[in-house]
DSSP file (Angstrom, degrees, kcal/mol; ACC not computed):
  #  RESIDUE AA STRUCTURE BP1 BP2  ACC     N-H-->O    O-->H-N    N-H-->O    O-->H-N    TCO  KAPPA ALPHA  PHI   PSI    X-CA   Y-CA   Z-CA
    1    1 A M              0   0    0      0, 0.0     2,-0.1     0, 0.0     5,-0.0   0.000 360.0 360.0 360.0 136.7    0.0    0.0    0.0
    2    2 A S    >   -     0   0    0      1,-0.1     3,-1.3   132,-0.0     4,-0.4  -0.425 360.0-114.8 -82.5 159.8    1.3    3.4   -0.9
    3    3 A D  G >  S+     0   0    0      1,-0.3     3,-1.5     2,-0.2    -1,-0.1   0.817 114.9  66.5 -60.4 -30.1    1.7    6.3    1.5
    4    4 A N  G >  S+     0   0    0      1,-0.3     3,-1.3     2,-0.1    -1,-0.3   0.764  89.0  66.1 -63.7 -24.4   -0.9    8.1   -0.6
    5    5 A T  G <  S+     0   0    0     -3,-1.3    -1,-0.3     1,-0.3    -2,-0.2   0.704  85.6  72.7 -70.7 -17.8   -3.5    5.5    0.5
    6    6 A K  G <   +     0   0    0     -3,-1.5    -1,-0.3    -4,-0.4    -2,-0.1   0.337  68.0 128.2 -80.3   8.1   -3.3    6.8    4.0
    7    7 A I    <   -     0   0    0     -3,-1.3     2,-0.4   127,-0.1     5,-0.1  -0.340  65.6-115.9 -62.7 147.4   -5.1   10.0    3.2
    8    8 A E    >   -     0   0    0      1,-0.1     3,-2.2     3,-0.1     7,-0.2  -0.723  11.5-136.1 -86.1 134.2   -8.0   10.7    5.5
    9    9 A M  G >  S+     0   0    0     -2,-0.4     3,-1.0     1,-0.3    76,-1.0   0.766 104.5  66.4 -60.4 -24.2  -11.4   10.6    3.7
   10   10 A Q  G 3  S+     0   0    0      1,-0.2    -1,-0.3    74,-0.2     3,-0.2   0.738 106.5  40.9 -67.5 -20.5  -12.2   13.7    5.7
   11   11 A R  G <> S+     0   0    0     -3,-2.2     4,-1.6     1,-0.1     3,-0.3  -0.116  71.5 128.2-121.1  34.1   -9.5   15.6    3.8
   12   12 A V  H <> S+     0   0    0     -3,-1.0     4,-2.6    71,-0.4     5,-0.2   0.873  70.7  58.2 -59.9 -40.6  -10.0   14.3    0.2
   13   13 A A  H  > S+     0   0    0     70,-2.7     4,-3.0     1,-0.2     5,-0.4   0.895 104.2  51.6 -60.1 -40.6  -10.2   17.8   -1.3
   14   14 A D  H  > S+     0   0    0     -3,-0.3     4,-2.5     1,-0.2     5,-0.5   0.907 109.6  51.2 -61.2 -40.7   -6.8   18.7    0.1
   15   15 A F  H  X S+     0   0    0     -4,-1.6     4,-1.1     3,-0.2     6,-0.3   0.934 115.5  41.0 -62.1 -46.3   -5.4   15.5   -1.5
   16   16 A I  H  < S+     0   0    0     -4,-2.6     6,-0.3     1,-0.2    -2,-0.2   0.955 125.3  32.7 -67.8 -50.7   -6.9   16.3   -4.9
   17   17 A F  H  < S+     0   0    0     -4,-3.0    -3,-0.2    -5,-0.2    -2,-0.2   0.748 129.6  31.9 -85.2 -23.4   -6.1   20.0   -5.0
   18   18 A E  H  < S+     0   0    0     -4,-2.5    -3,-0.2    -5,-0.4    -1,-0.2   0.509  97.2  95.0-113.5  -6.1   -2.9   20.2   -3.1
   19   19 A G  S  < S-     0   0    0     -4,-1.1     3,-0.2    -5,-0.5    -4,-0.0  -0.135  76.6-122.7 -75.0 179.7   -1.3   16.9   -3.9
   20   20 A N  S    S+     0   0    0      1,-0.1    -1,-0.1     3,-0.0    -4,-0.1   0.154  87.1  90.9-112.9  18.3    1.2   16.4   -6.7
   21   21 A L  S    S+     0   0    0     -6,-0.3     2,-0.4    -5,-0.1    -1,-0.1   0.761  79.5  60.6 -84.0 -26.0   -0.6   13.7   -8.7
   22   22 A L  S    S-     0   0    0     -6,-0.3     2,-0.1    -3,-0.2    -1,-0.0  -0.829  76.4-130.4-110.9 142.6   -2.5   16.0  -11.0
   23   23 A S     >  -     0   0    0     -2,-0.4     4,-2.4     1,-0.1     5,-0.2  -0.285  33.5-103.2 -76.5 168.0   -1.2   18.6  -13.5
   24   24 A A  H  > S+     0   0    0      1,-0.2     4,-2.4     2,-0.2     5,-0.2   0.890 125.4  51.6 -59.7 -38.5   -2.5   22.1  -13.6
   25   25 A D  H  > S+     0   0    0      2,-0.2     4,-2.4     1,-0.2    -1,-0.2   0.888 107.8  51.5 -67.5 -37.5   -4.5   21.2  -16.7
   26   26 A D  H  > S+     0   0    0      2,-0.2     4,-2.2     1,-0.2    -2,-0.2   0.927 111.9  47.1 -62.0 -43.9   -6.1   18.1  -14.9
   27   27 A L  H  X S+     0   0    0     -4,-2.4     4,-2.8     2,-0.2    -2,-0.2   0.896 110.4  51.9 -65.2 -40.1   -7.1   20.4  -12.0
   28   28 A K  H  X S+     0   0    0     -4,-2.4     4,-1.5     1,-0.2    -1,-0.2   0.916 109.8  49.9 -62.2 -42.3   -8.5   23.0  -14.3
   29   29 A S  H  X S+     0   0    0     -4,-2.4     4,-0.6     2,-0.2    -2,-0.2   0.897 111.4  49.2 -63.0 -40.2  -10.6   20.3  -16.0
   30   30 A F  H >X S+     0   0    0     -4,-2.2     3,-1.5     1,-0.2     4,-0.5   0.932 108.2  52.3 -65.6 -45.1  -11.8   19.0  -12.6
   31   31 A R  H >< S+     0   0    0     -4,-2.8     3,-1.1     1,-0.3    -1,-0.2   0.838 101.4  63.1 -59.5 -31.2  -12.8   22.5  -11.5
   32   32 A S  H 3< S+     0   0    0     -4,-1.5    -1,-0.3     1,-0.2    -2,-0.2   0.724 102.7  48.7 -68.7 -19.4  -14.8   22.9  -14.8
   33   33 A I  H << S+     0   0    0     -3,-1.5    81,-0.3    -4,-0.6     2,-0.2   0.496  92.0 101.9 -97.5  -3.1  -17.1   20.0  -13.7
   34   34 A L    <<  -     0   0    0     -3,-1.1     2,-0.4    -4,-0.5    79,-0.2  -0.582  51.3-165.3 -84.3 142.4  -17.8   21.4  -10.2
   35   35 A T  E     -A  112   0A   0     77,-2.2    77,-2.8    -2,-0.2     2,-0.3  -0.994  13.5-142.9-125.2 122.3  -21.0   23.2   -9.3
   36   36 A R  E     +A  111   0A   0     -2,-0.4     2,-0.3    75,-0.2    75,-0.2  -0.672  26.5 171.1 -88.3 137.9  -21.0   25.2   -6.0
   37   37 A K  E     -A  110   0A   0     73,-2.6    73,-2.6    -2,-0.3     2,-0.4  -0.998  25.7-138.3-147.9 145.9  -24.3   25.2   -4.0
   38   38 A F  E     -A  109   0A   0     -2,-0.3     2,-0.4    71,-0.2    71,-0.2  -0.849  17.3-167.6-102.7 137.6  -25.4   26.4   -0.6
   39   39 A Y  E     -A  108   0A   0     69,-3.4    69,-2.9    -2,-0.4     2,-0.2  -0.991  17.8-128.9-125.7 134.8  -27.7   24.2    1.6
   40   40 A K    >   -     0   0    0     -2,-0.4     3,-2.3    67,-0.2    64,-0.3  -0.495  45.7 -80.2 -76.4 150.8  -29.5   25.4    4.7
   41   41 A K  T 3  S+     0   0    0      1,-0.3    64,-0.2    -2,-0.2    -1,-0.1  -0.221 118.9  21.8 -48.1 130.4  -29.2   23.4    7.9
   42   42 A G  T 3  S+     0   0    0     62,-3.7    -1,-0.3     1,-0.3     2,-0.2   0.308  93.1 124.1  92.0  -9.7  -31.6   20.4    7.7
   43   43 A S    <   -     0   0    0     -3,-2.3    61,-2.8    61,-0.2     2,-0.4  -0.532  59.3-120.6 -86.3 155.3  -32.0   20.3    3.9
   44   44 A Y  E     -D  103   0B   0     59,-0.2    59,-0.3    -2,-0.2     3,-0.1  -0.787  19.9-172.6 -99.8 133.7  -31.2   17.2    2.0
   45   45 A L  E    S+     0   0B   0     57,-3.2     2,-0.3    -2,-0.4    58,-0.2   0.798  85.2   9.5 -83.6 -35.2  -28.6   17.1   -0.8
   46   46 A I  E     -D  102   0B   0     56,-1.3    56,-2.2     6,-0.0    -1,-0.4  -0.991  68.7-165.8-144.3 144.9  -29.7   13.5   -1.7
   47   47 A S    >   -     0   0    0     -2,-0.3     3,-1.8    54,-0.2    51,-0.2  -0.940  40.0 -80.4-129.5 154.6  -32.7   11.4   -0.7
   48   48 A P  T 3  S+     0   0    0      0, 0.0    51,-0.2     0, 0.0     3,-0.1  -0.167 114.1  35.2 -51.3 143.9  -33.5    7.7   -1.1
   49   49 A G  T 3  S+     0   0    0     49,-2.7     2,-0.2     1,-0.4    50,-0.1   0.195  87.6 121.1  94.2 -14.8  -34.7    6.7   -4.5
   50   50 A E  S <  S-     0   0    0     -3,-1.8    48,-2.9    48,-0.2    -1,-0.4  -0.487  76.8 -94.5 -77.4 152.6  -32.6    9.3   -6.4
   51   51 A K  B     -G   97   0C   0     46,-0.2     2,-1.8    -2,-0.2     3,-0.5  -0.468  36.4-123.9 -64.2 133.0  -30.2    8.1   -9.0
   52   52 A A  S    S+     0   0    0     44,-1.0    43,-0.1     1,-0.2    -1,-0.1  -0.580  76.9 108.5 -83.7  82.6  -26.7    7.7   -7.4
   53   53 A E        +     0   0    0     -2,-1.8    62,-3.0    62,-0.1     2,-0.4   0.517  50.7  83.8-130.9 -14.2  -24.8   10.0   -9.7
   54   54 A K  E     -B  114   0A   0     -3,-0.5    34,-0.5    60,-0.2     2,-0.3  -0.792  50.5-171.2-105.4 139.5  -23.9   13.1   -7.7
   55   55 A F  E     -BC 113  87A   0     58,-2.6    58,-2.0    -2,-0.4     2,-0.4  -0.911   9.3-148.1-126.4 154.5  -20.9   13.5   -5.4
   56   56 A F  E     -BC 112  86A   0     30,-3.0    30,-2.5    -2,-0.3     2,-0.5  -0.957  12.0-160.7-130.6 138.8  -20.1   16.3   -3.0
   57   57 A I  E     -BC 111  85A   0     54,-2.9    54,-2.4    -2,-0.4     2,-0.4  -0.985  30.7-129.0-111.7 120.7  -17.0   18.0   -1.7
   58   58 A V  E     +B  110   0A   0     26,-2.4    25,-3.2    -2,-0.5    52,-0.2  -0.553  31.4 172.0 -74.1 125.6  -17.7   19.9    1.5
   59   59 A K  E    S-     0   0A   0     50,-2.9     2,-0.3     1,-0.4    51,-0.2   0.836  71.4  -1.7 -94.8 -50.0  -16.4   23.5    1.3
   60   60 A E  E    S+B  109   0A   0     49,-1.9    49,-2.1    21,-0.1    -1,-0.4  -0.991 110.1  20.1-141.4 145.9  -18.0   24.8    4.6
   61   61 A G  S    S-     0   0    0     -2,-0.3     2,-0.4    47,-0.2    47,-0.2  -0.475  81.7 -71.7  97.7-166.4  -20.3   23.2    7.1
   62   62 A I        -     0   0    0     -2,-0.2    43,-2.5    19,-0.2    44,-1.3  -0.997  37.9-176.1-136.0 134.1  -21.0   19.6    8.1
   63   63 A I  E     -FE  80 104B   0     17,-2.7    17,-2.9    -2,-0.4     2,-0.4  -0.938   8.4-155.4-126.7 155.2  -23.0   17.0    6.2
   64   64 A R  E     -FE  79 103B   0     39,-2.4    39,-2.5    -2,-0.3     2,-0.5  -0.950  10.9-143.0-131.0 153.8  -24.0   13.5    7.2
   65   65 A N  E     +FE  78 102B   0     13,-2.6    12,-3.1    -2,-0.4    13,-1.4  -0.968  38.5 151.6-112.1 120.6  -24.8   10.4    5.3
   66   66 A F  E     -FE  76 101B   0     35,-2.3    35,-3.5    -2,-0.5     2,-0.3  -0.946  28.6-152.5-146.3 165.1  -27.6    8.3    7.0
   67   67 A L  E     -F   75   0B   0      8,-1.9     8,-3.1    -2,-0.3     2,-0.6  -0.928  22.1-121.8-134.1 163.9  -30.4    5.9    6.3
   68   68 A I  E     -F   74   0B   0     31,-0.4     6,-0.2    -2,-0.3     4,-0.1  -0.938  31.7-143.3-108.5 118.6  -33.6    5.0    8.1
   69   69 A C    >   -     0   0    0      4,-3.0     3,-2.1    -2,-0.6     6,-0.0  -0.108  32.3 -92.5 -73.0 173.6  -33.8    1.4    9.1
   70   70 A K  T 3  S+     0   0    0      1,-0.3    -1,-0.1     2,-0.2    -2,-0.0   0.809 126.9  58.7 -58.4 -31.2  -36.9   -0.8    9.0
   71   71 A E  T 3  S-     0   0    0      2,-0.1    -1,-0.3     1,-0.1     3,-0.1   0.280 120.5-109.9 -82.7  13.4  -37.5    0.1   12.7
   72   72 A S  S <  S+     0   0    0     -3,-2.1     2,-0.4     1,-0.3    -2,-0.2   0.719  74.9 139.5  62.9  23.4  -37.7    3.8   11.6
   73   73 A K        -     0   0    0      2,-0.0    -4,-3.0    -4,-0.0     2,-0.3  -0.812  54.3-123.2 -95.8 138.7  -34.4    4.4   13.4
   74   74 A E  E     -F   68   0B   0     -2,-0.4     2,-0.5    -6,-0.2    -6,-0.2  -0.609  21.8-164.3 -77.9 137.6  -31.8    6.7   11.8
   75   75 A H  E     -F   67   0B   0     -8,-3.1    -8,-1.9    -2,-0.3     2,-0.5  -0.940   9.8-148.7-126.0 107.7  -28.4    5.1   11.3
   76   76 A T  E     -F   66   0B   0     -2,-0.5   -10,-0.3   -10,-0.2     3,-0.1  -0.634  13.2-174.7 -78.4 125.2  -25.7    7.6   10.6
   77   77 A K  E     -     0   0B   0    -12,-3.1     2,-0.3    -2,-0.5   -11,-0.2   0.904  63.4 -24.6 -83.1 -48.3  -23.0    6.2    8.3
   78   78 A V  E     -F   65   0B   0    -13,-1.4   -13,-2.6     2,-0.0     2,-0.3  -0.985  47.9-137.1-165.0 150.8  -20.6    9.1    8.5
   79   79 A F  E     -F   64   0B   0     -2,-0.3     2,-0.4   -15,-0.2   -15,-0.2  -0.879  21.6-165.1-107.9 148.2  -20.2   12.9    9.0
   80   80 A H  E     -F   63   0B   0    -17,-2.9   -17,-2.7    -2,-0.3     3,-0.1  -0.999   6.6-176.7-136.3 136.5  -18.0   15.0    6.8
   81   81 A G    >   -     0   0    0     -2,-0.4     3,-2.4     1,-0.3   -23,-0.3  -0.313  56.6 -26.0-108.8-162.7  -16.7   18.6    7.3
   82   82 A P  T 3  S+     0   0    0      0, 0.0    -1,-0.3     0, 0.0   -23,-0.2  -0.212 132.1  20.9 -53.4 130.7  -14.7   20.8    5.0
   83   83 A G  T 3  S+     0   0    0    -25,-3.2   -70,-2.7     1,-0.3   -71,-0.4   0.199  92.5 131.7  97.1 -13.4  -12.6   18.8    2.6
   84   84 A G    <   -     0   0    0     -3,-2.4   -26,-2.4   -73,-0.2     2,-0.4  -0.422  48.1-143.8 -75.4 147.1  -14.7   15.7    2.8
   85   85 A L  E     +C   57   0A   0    -76,-1.0     2,-0.4   -28,-0.2   -28,-0.2  -0.929  24.1 176.8-109.7 132.5  -15.9   13.8   -0.2
   86   86 A L  E     +C   56   0A   0    -30,-2.5   -30,-3.0    -2,-0.4     2,-0.3  -0.999  15.2 118.4-143.8 137.1  -19.4   12.2    0.0
   87   87 A G  E     -C   55   0A   0     -2,-0.4     2,-1.2   -32,-0.2     3,-0.2  -0.953  66.9 -87.5-177.7 173.7  -21.6   10.3   -2.4
   88   88 A S     >  +     0   0    0    -34,-0.5     4,-2.2    -2,-0.3     5,-0.1  -0.619  54.1 161.7 -96.3  73.8  -23.4    6.9   -2.9
   89   89 A Y  H  >  +     0   0    0     -2,-1.2     4,-2.8     1,-0.2     5,-0.2   0.898  69.5  51.5 -68.3 -41.3  -20.4    5.2   -4.6
   90   90 A S  H  > S+     0   0    0      1,-0.2     4,-2.0     2,-0.2    -1,-0.2   0.915 112.9  46.3 -62.6 -41.1  -21.5    1.6   -4.1
   91   91 A E  H  >>S+     0   0    0      2,-0.2     5,-2.9     1,-0.2     4,-0.5   0.863 110.9  53.6 -69.0 -33.8  -25.0    2.4   -5.5
   92   92 A Y  H ><5S+     0   0    0     -4,-2.2     3,-1.1     3,-0.2    -2,-0.2   0.948 109.6  47.4 -60.9 -47.6  -23.3    4.3   -8.4
   93   93 A L  H 3<5S+     0   0    0     -4,-2.8    -2,-0.2     1,-0.3    -1,-0.2   0.863 115.9  44.5 -62.8 -36.3  -21.2    1.2   -9.2
   94   94 A A  H 3<5S-     0   0    0     -4,-2.0    -1,-0.3    -5,-0.2    -2,-0.2   0.473 109.2-124.8 -86.2  -2.0  -24.2   -1.0   -9.0
   95   95 A N  T <<5 +     0   0    0     -3,-1.1     2,-0.3    -4,-0.5    -3,-0.2   0.911  64.7 137.2  55.9  45.8  -26.4    1.4  -11.1
   96   96 A R      < -     0   0    0     -5,-2.9   -44,-1.0    -6,-0.1    -1,-0.2  -0.783  61.8 -98.8-115.5 161.6  -29.0    1.5   -8.3
   97   97 A E  B     -G   51   0C   0     -2,-0.3   -46,-0.2   -46,-0.2     2,-0.1  -0.476  53.2 -95.8 -70.6 152.9  -30.9    4.3   -6.7
   98   98 A T        -     0   0    0    -48,-2.9   -49,-2.7   -51,-0.2   -48,-0.2  -0.412  24.4-162.9 -74.9 148.2  -29.5    5.5   -3.4
   99   99 A L        +     0   0    0    -51,-0.2   -31,-0.4    -2,-0.1     2,-0.2   0.492  66.0  82.6 -97.9  -9.9  -30.7    4.2   -0.1
  100  100 A Y        -     0   0    0    -53,-0.2     2,-0.4   -33,-0.1   -33,-0.2  -0.576  67.0-136.5-104.0 156.9  -29.2    7.0    1.9
  101  101 A Y  E     - E   0  66B   0    -35,-3.5   -35,-2.3    -2,-0.2     2,-0.5  -0.846  11.3-157.9 -96.7 143.3  -30.0   10.6    2.8
  102  102 A I  E     -DE  46  65B   0    -56,-2.2   -57,-3.2    -2,-0.4   -56,-1.3  -0.988  23.2-175.8-121.0 119.8  -27.2   13.2    2.6
  103  103 A E  E     -DE  44  64B   0    -39,-2.5   -39,-2.4    -2,-0.5     2,-0.7  -0.895  31.7-122.3-122.8 141.9  -28.2   16.0    5.0
  104  104 A A  E     - E   0  63B   0    -61,-2.8   -62,-3.7    -2,-0.4   -41,-0.2  -0.762  22.2-171.5 -79.4 113.5  -26.7   19.4    5.8
  105  105 A V  S    S+     0   0    0    -43,-2.5     2,-0.3    -2,-0.7   -42,-0.2   0.777  76.4   8.5 -78.2 -28.4  -26.2   19.3    9.5
  106  106 A S  S    S-     0   0    0    -44,-1.3   -64,-0.2    -3,-0.1     2,-0.1  -0.839 114.2 -59.1-135.3 173.6  -25.3   23.0    9.5
  107  107 A N  S    S-     0   0    0     -2,-0.3     2,-0.4   -66,-0.1   -67,-0.2  -0.455  73.8-170.0 -55.9 130.2  -25.5   25.7    6.8
  108  108 A T  E     -A   39   0A   0    -69,-2.9   -69,-3.4   -47,-0.2     2,-0.5  -0.971  29.4-158.5-138.2 140.0  -23.3   24.1    4.2
  109  109 A T  E     +AB  38  60A   0    -49,-2.1   -50,-2.9    -2,-0.4   -49,-1.9  -0.980  24.0 175.9-115.2 131.2  -21.5   25.0    1.0
  110  110 A V  E     -AB  37  58A   0    -73,-2.6   -73,-2.6    -2,-0.5     2,-0.5  -0.921  30.5-137.0-129.2 155.9  -20.5   22.1   -1.3
  111  111 A D  E     -AB  36  57A   0    -54,-2.4   -54,-2.9    -2,-0.3     2,-0.3  -0.975  33.2-166.7-104.3 127.5  -19.0   21.6   -4.7
  112  112 A S  E     +AB  35  56A   0    -77,-2.8   -77,-2.2    -2,-0.5     2,-0.3  -0.805  11.5 178.6-114.8 157.6  -20.8   18.9   -6.5
  113  113 A F  E     - B   0  55A   0    -58,-2.0   -58,-2.6    -2,-0.3     2,-0.4  -0.985  31.0-112.4-151.0 156.2  -20.0   16.9   -9.6
  114  114 A L  E >>  - B   0  54A   0    -81,-0.3     4,-1.5    -2,-0.3     3,-0.9  -0.740  22.7-134.7 -88.4 136.2  -21.6   14.1  -11.6
  115  115 A M  H 3> S+     0   0    0    -62,-3.0     4,-2.8    -2,-0.4     5,-0.2   0.863 105.0  61.7 -59.9 -35.6  -19.6   10.8  -11.6
  116  116 A E  H 3> S+     0   0    0    -63,-0.3     4,-1.6     1,-0.2    -1,-0.3   0.846 102.7  51.3 -62.7 -29.4  -20.1   10.5  -15.3
  117  117 A D  H <> S+     0   0    0     -3,-0.9     4,-1.7     2,-0.2    -1,-0.2   0.885 110.4  48.2 -71.4 -37.9  -18.1   13.7  -15.8
  118  118 A L  H  X S+     0   0    0     -4,-1.5     4,-2.5     2,-0.2    -2,-0.2   0.901 108.3  54.7 -65.6 -41.0  -15.3   12.4  -13.5
  119  119 A V  H  X S+     0   0    0     -4,-2.8     4,-1.7     1,-0.2    -1,-0.2   0.895 105.9  53.1 -60.4 -39.2  -15.2    9.1  -15.5
  120  120 A E  H  X S+     0   0    0     -4,-1.6     4,-0.7    -5,-0.2    -1,-0.2   0.922 108.7  48.6 -61.6 -42.9  -14.8   11.2  -18.6
  121  121 A L  H >X S+     0   0    0     -4,-1.7     4,-1.2     1,-0.2     3,-1.1   0.896 106.9  56.7 -61.9 -39.5  -11.8   13.0  -17.1
  122  122 A I  H 3< S+     0   0    0     -4,-2.5     3,-0.4     1,-0.3     7,-0.3   0.870 104.2  53.2 -60.7 -36.8  -10.3    9.6  -16.0
  123  123 A G  H 3< S+     0   0    0     -4,-1.7    -1,-0.3     1,-0.2    -2,-0.2   0.673 108.9  50.5 -69.4 -17.9  -10.4    8.6  -19.6
  124  124 A E  H << S+     0   0    0     -3,-1.1     2,-0.4    -4,-0.7    -1,-0.2   0.667 114.8  35.1 -94.6 -19.3   -8.5   11.6  -20.7
  125  125 A S    >X  -     0   0    0     -4,-1.2     3,-0.9    -3,-0.4     4,-0.8  -0.979  56.9-149.9-146.0 126.9   -5.6   11.4  -18.2
  126  126 A A  H 3> S+     0   0    0     -2,-0.4     4,-1.4     1,-0.2     3,-0.3   0.767  98.7  68.5 -62.4 -25.7   -3.6    8.6  -16.6
  127  127 A S  H 3> S+     0   0    0      1,-0.2     4,-2.1     2,-0.2    -1,-0.2   0.883  95.5  55.1 -62.1 -36.2   -3.1   10.7  -13.5
  128  128 A W  H <> S+     0   0    0     -3,-0.9     4,-2.8    -7,-0.2    -1,-0.2   0.824 100.6  58.7 -66.6 -31.3   -6.8   10.5  -12.8
  129  129 A L  H  X S+     0   0    0     -4,-0.8     4,-2.2    -3,-0.3    -1,-0.2   0.898 107.5  46.8 -62.8 -40.2   -6.5    6.7  -12.9
  130  130 A K  H  X S+     0   0    0     -4,-1.4     4,-2.4     2,-0.2    -2,-0.2   0.925 112.7  49.0 -67.2 -44.3   -4.0    6.8  -10.1
  131  131 A V  H  X S+     0   0    0     -4,-2.1     4,-2.9     1,-0.2     5,-0.2   0.930 110.5  51.8 -59.4 -45.4   -6.1    9.3   -8.1
  132  132 A Q  H  X S+     0   0    0     -4,-2.8     4,-2.5     1,-0.2    -1,-0.2   0.918 110.4  48.5 -58.2 -45.6   -9.1    7.0   -8.6
  133  133 A K  H  X S+     0   0    0     -4,-2.2     4,-2.3     2,-0.2    -1,-0.2   0.922 112.6  47.2 -62.0 -45.0   -7.2    4.0   -7.3
  134  134 A I  H  X S+     0   0    0     -4,-2.4     4,-2.7     1,-0.2    -2,-0.2   0.902 113.2  48.3 -64.6 -42.4   -5.9    5.8   -4.2
  135  135 A L  H  X S+     0   0    0     -4,-2.9     4,-2.7     2,-0.2    -1,-0.2   0.903 111.2  50.4 -65.8 -39.8   -9.4    7.2   -3.4
  136  136 A A  H  X S+     0   0    0     -4,-2.5     4,-2.3    -5,-0.2    -2,-0.2   0.916 113.2  46.5 -63.3 -43.3  -11.0    3.7   -3.8
  137  137 A E  H  X S+     0   0    0     -4,-2.3     4,-2.6     2,-0.2    -2,-0.2   0.937 114.0  47.1 -63.6 -46.9   -8.3    2.2   -1.5
  138  138 A A  H  X S+     0   0    0     -4,-2.7     4,-2.6     1,-0.2    -2,-0.2   0.890 111.6  51.3 -63.1 -40.2   -8.7    5.0    1.1
  139  139 A S  H  X S+     0   0    0     -4,-2.7     4,-2.5     2,-0.2    -1,-0.2   0.927 110.6  48.8 -62.2 -45.7  -12.5    4.7    1.0
  140  140 A F  H  X S+     0   0    0     -4,-2.3     4,-2.5     2,-0.2    -2,-0.2   0.932 113.3  46.5 -60.0 -47.7  -12.3    1.0    1.5
  141  141 A L  H  X S+     0   0    0     -4,-2.6     4,-2.5     2,-0.2    -2,-0.2   0.905 111.8  51.2 -62.6 -41.9   -9.9    1.4    4.5
  142  142 A D  H  X S+     0   0    0     -4,-2.6     4,-2.3     2,-0.2    -1,-0.2   0.921 111.0  48.9 -60.4 -45.3  -12.1    4.2    6.0
  143  143 A K  H  X S+     0   0    0     -4,-2.5     4,-2.2     1,-0.2    -2,-0.2   0.914 111.2  49.4 -61.8 -44.6  -15.2    1.9    5.7
  144  144 A E  H  X S+     0   0    0     -4,-2.5     4,-2.1     1,-0.2    -1,-0.2   0.908 110.2  50.2 -63.5 -41.9  -13.4   -1.0    7.3
  145  145 A E  H  X S+     0   0    0     -4,-2.5     4,-2.2     1,-0.2    -1,-0.2   0.901 110.8  49.4 -63.5 -41.6  -12.1    1.1   10.2
  146  146 A R  H  X S+     0   0    0     -4,-2.3     4,-1.8     1,-0.2    -1,-0.2   0.906 109.2  53.5 -62.5 -40.2  -15.6    2.5   10.9
  147  147 A K  H  < S+     0   0    0     -4,-2.2     4,-0.3     1,-0.2    -2,-0.2   0.915 111.6  44.1 -60.2 -45.3  -17.0   -1.0   10.8
  148  148 A Y  H >< S+     0   0    0     -4,-2.1     3,-0.8     1,-0.2    -1,-0.2   0.850 110.8  53.9 -71.6 -34.1  -14.6   -2.2   13.4
  149  149 A R  H 3< S+     0   0    0     -4,-2.2    -1,-0.2     1,-0.2    -2,-0.2   0.838 108.1  51.5 -66.6 -31.8  -15.0    0.9   15.6
  150  150 A N  T 3<        0   0    0     -4,-1.8    -1,-0.2     1,-0.2    -2,-0.2   0.470 360.0 360.0 -86.4  -1.4  -18.8    0.3   15.7
  151  151 A N    <         0   0    0     -3,-0.8    -1,-0.2    -4,-0.3    -2,-0.2   0.409 360.0 360.0-103.2 360.0  -18.5   -3.4   16.8
């Protein structure tokens, strides 16, 4: 495992924008697919049943990813603050609608992008393939650590 895999999922934006894996042109292309949006506390960025295609980088505020279990209990998967990357990646890969809510816990500003736009960038630059691999590894490790902490 490379040292780059040890990035904290809470600080993904720093890794992308301040790391040395992407060229200035790659970063410019990435910025071109981002859309900045403000959400008031309590509003939903994503709700169950929506197509899992949108991902978010938190600029300001806090967002959480949660679901409502059969017993109508909320189960929070993760919180993210500034720099965090959040989306329904497993549902995107499986081409399913999302099961999760993504909620603004505070007034929040995010940059969002469609995964299909990122996939297009990945096809244009080998640097993005390396970033994708590192992010996938870091996401997997983060998920495993959360699983063990909660048991």
